[in-house]
DRENFISE-543130 format. One record per residue (C-alpha): residue number from 1; x, y, z; residue in three letters. Coordinates in nm, 2 decimals. Layout:
N
+-----+--------+--------+--------+-----+
:   n :      u :      v :      w : res :
+-----+--------+--------+--------+-----+
: NUM :      X :      Y :      Z : ALA :
...
+-----+--------+--------+--------+-----+
//
This chain:
98
+-----+--------+--------+--------+-----+
:   n :      u :      v :      w : res :
+-----+--------+--------+--------+-----+
:   1 :   2.84 : -11.10 : -10.55 : MET :
:   2 :   2.61 : -11.10 : -10.24 : SER :
:   3 :   2.31 : -11.18 : -10.46 : ILE :
:   4 :   2.48 : -11.50 : -10.58 : LEU :
:   5 :   2.55 : -11.61 : -10.23 : ASN :
:   6 :   2.19 : -11.55 : -10.12 : GLU :
:   7 :   2.06 : -11.75 : -10.41 : SER :
:   8 :   2.30 : -12.03 : -10.33 : LYS :
:   9 :   2.18 : -12.03 :  -9.96 : GLU :
:  10 :   1.81 : -12.04 : -10.07 : ARG :
:  11 :   1.88 : -12.34 : -10.30 : SER :
:  12 :   2.06 : -12.54 : -10.03 : THR :
:  13 :   1.79 : -12.48 :  -9.77 : ASN :
:  14 :   1.52 : -12.73 :  -9.79 : LYS :
:  15 :   1.16 : -12.62 :  -9.76 : GLY :
:  16 :   0.87 : -12.82 :  -9.60 : ILE :
:  17 :   0.78 : -12.98 :  -9.94 : HIS :
:  18 :   1.14 : -13.06 : -10.05 : ASP :
:  19 :   1.18 : -13.37 :  -9.84 : SER :
:  20 :   1.22 : -13.71 :  -9.99 : ASP :
:  21 :   0.88 : -13.83 :  -9.87 : ASN :
:  22 :   0.61 : -13.56 :  -9.91 : SER :
:  23 :   0.37 : -13.74 :  -9.67 : ASN :
:  24 :   0.63 : -13.71 :  -9.40 : GLU :
:  25 :   0.65 : -13.34 :  -9.44 : ALA :
:  26 :   0.27 : -13.29 :  -9.44 : ILE :
:  27 :   0.16 : -13.54 :  -9.17 : TYR :
:  28 :   0.46 : -13.57 :  -8.94 : GLY :
:  29 :   0.70 : -13.86 :  -8.91 : LYS :
:  30 :   0.46 : -14.14 :  -9.02 : GLU :
:  31 :   0.27 : -14.13 :  -9.35 : PRO :
:  32 :  -0.10 : -14.10 :  -9.33 : PHE :
:  33 :  -0.27 : -14.45 :  -9.30 : ASN :
:  34 :  -0.64 : -14.45 :  -9.35 : PRO :
:  35 :  -0.66 : -14.81 :  -9.22 : LEU :
:  36 :  -0.49 : -14.73 :  -8.89 : ALA :
:  37 :  -0.65 : -14.85 :  -8.57 : GLU :
:  38 :  -0.91 : -14.62 :  -8.43 : GLU :
:  39 :  -0.89 : -14.52 :  -8.06 : PRO :
:  40 :  -1.10 : -14.72 :  -7.83 : GLU :
:  41 :  -1.25 : -14.43 :  -7.65 : TYR :
:  42 :  -1.36 : -14.11 :  -7.83 : LEU :
:  43 :  -1.42 : -13.75 :  -7.71 : THR :
:  44 :  -1.76 : -13.59 :  -7.77 : GLY :
:  45 :  -1.63 : -13.40 :  -8.06 : LYS :
:  46 :  -1.48 : -13.71 :  -8.22 : GLN :
:  47 :  -1.81 : -13.90 :  -8.17 : LEU :
:  48 :  -2.01 : -13.61 :  -8.32 : ALA :
:  49 :  -1.79 : -13.62 :  -8.62 : GLY :
:  50 :  -1.83 : -13.99 :  -8.67 : LYS :
:  51 :  -2.21 : -13.98 :  -8.63 : LEU :
:  52 :  -2.23 : -13.66 :  -8.84 : ASN :
:  53 :  -2.43 : -13.48 :  -8.57 : VAL :
:  54 :  -2.37 : -13.17 :  -8.36 : SER :
:  55 :  -2.19 : -13.18 :  -8.03 : ILE :
:  56 :  -2.51 : -13.05 :  -7.87 : LYS :
:  57 :  -2.69 : -13.37 :  -7.98 : ALA :
:  58 :  -2.41 : -13.59 :  -7.83 : VAL :
:  59 :  -2.44 : -13.39 :  -7.50 : VAL :
:  60 :  -2.82 : -13.42 :  -7.50 : LYS :
:  61 :  -2.81 : -13.80 :  -7.57 : TRP :
:  62 :  -2.55 : -13.85 :  -7.30 : THR :
:  63 :  -2.77 : -13.66 :  -7.04 : ALA :
:  64 :  -3.07 : -13.88 :  -7.15 : ALA :
:  65 :  -2.86 : -14.20 :  -7.10 : HIS :
:  66 :  -2.92 : -14.29 :  -7.47 : ARG :
:  67 :  -2.55 : -14.36 :  -7.56 : LEU :
:  68 :  -2.41 : -14.69 :  -7.45 : PRO :
:  69 :  -2.04 : -14.70 :  -7.35 : GLY :
:  70 :  -2.05 : -14.34 :  -7.21 : ALA :
:  71 :  -1.80 : -14.29 :  -6.93 : TYR :
:  72 :  -1.71 : -13.98 :  -6.73 : LYS :
:  73 :  -1.34 : -13.98 :  -6.66 : ILE :
:  74 :  -1.27 : -13.68 :  -6.43 : GLY :
:  75 :  -1.47 : -13.40 :  -6.58 : ARG :
:  76 :  -1.46 : -13.53 :  -6.94 : VAL :
:  77 :  -1.70 : -13.77 :  -7.11 : TRP :
:  78 :  -1.55 : -14.05 :  -7.32 : ARG :
:  79 :  -1.74 : -14.28 :  -7.55 : TYR :
:  80 :  -1.66 : -14.64 :  -7.63 : GLN :
:  81 :  -1.69 : -14.66 :  -8.00 : TRP :
:  82 :  -1.74 : -15.04 :  -8.01 : ARG :
:  83 :  -2.05 : -15.03 :  -7.79 : GLU :
:  84 :  -2.20 : -14.74 :  -7.99 : ILE :
:  85 :  -2.12 : -14.91 :  -8.31 : GLU :
:  86 :  -2.30 : -15.23 :  -8.20 : LYS :
:  87 :  -2.62 : -15.05 :  -8.12 : LYS :
:  88 :  -2.59 : -14.84 :  -8.43 : LEU :
:  89 :  -2.57 : -15.15 :  -8.65 : LEU :
:  90 :  -2.86 : -15.32 :  -8.47 : SER :
:  91 :  -3.07 : -15.02 :  -8.54 : GLY :
:  92 :  -3.16 : -14.95 :  -8.18 : SER :
:  93 :  -2.91 : -14.68 :  -8.09 : LEU :
:  94 :  -3.15 : -14.40 :  -8.00 : LEU :
:  95 :  -3.48 : -14.58 :  -7.98 : PHE :
:  96 :  -3.42 : -14.80 :  -7.67 : ASP :
:  97 :  -3.55 : -14.65 :  -7.35 : LYS :
:  98 :  -3.34 : -14.71 :  -7.04 : ARG :
+-----+--------+--------+--------+-----+
//
């Protein structure tokens, strides 16, 4: 008799993938939206991911003043993506000397 009760309890408990919206279970409350607005300022790790380079390269370019829109907020560097994207599209991101 206890085996039947346990199986009933298991069937009534919903698992992570048993919700009505599978995206909600995986991504949180909002479903994943690839067209969502990007943040205005990126961390070094996020910028390295977007440019497909290492974090060391981002640090080196920041120290050499080669990245436009680099701001130090407290002890953390933030990068304004719009400024970097403008220079990247113009083809002069890393070739201009300041």
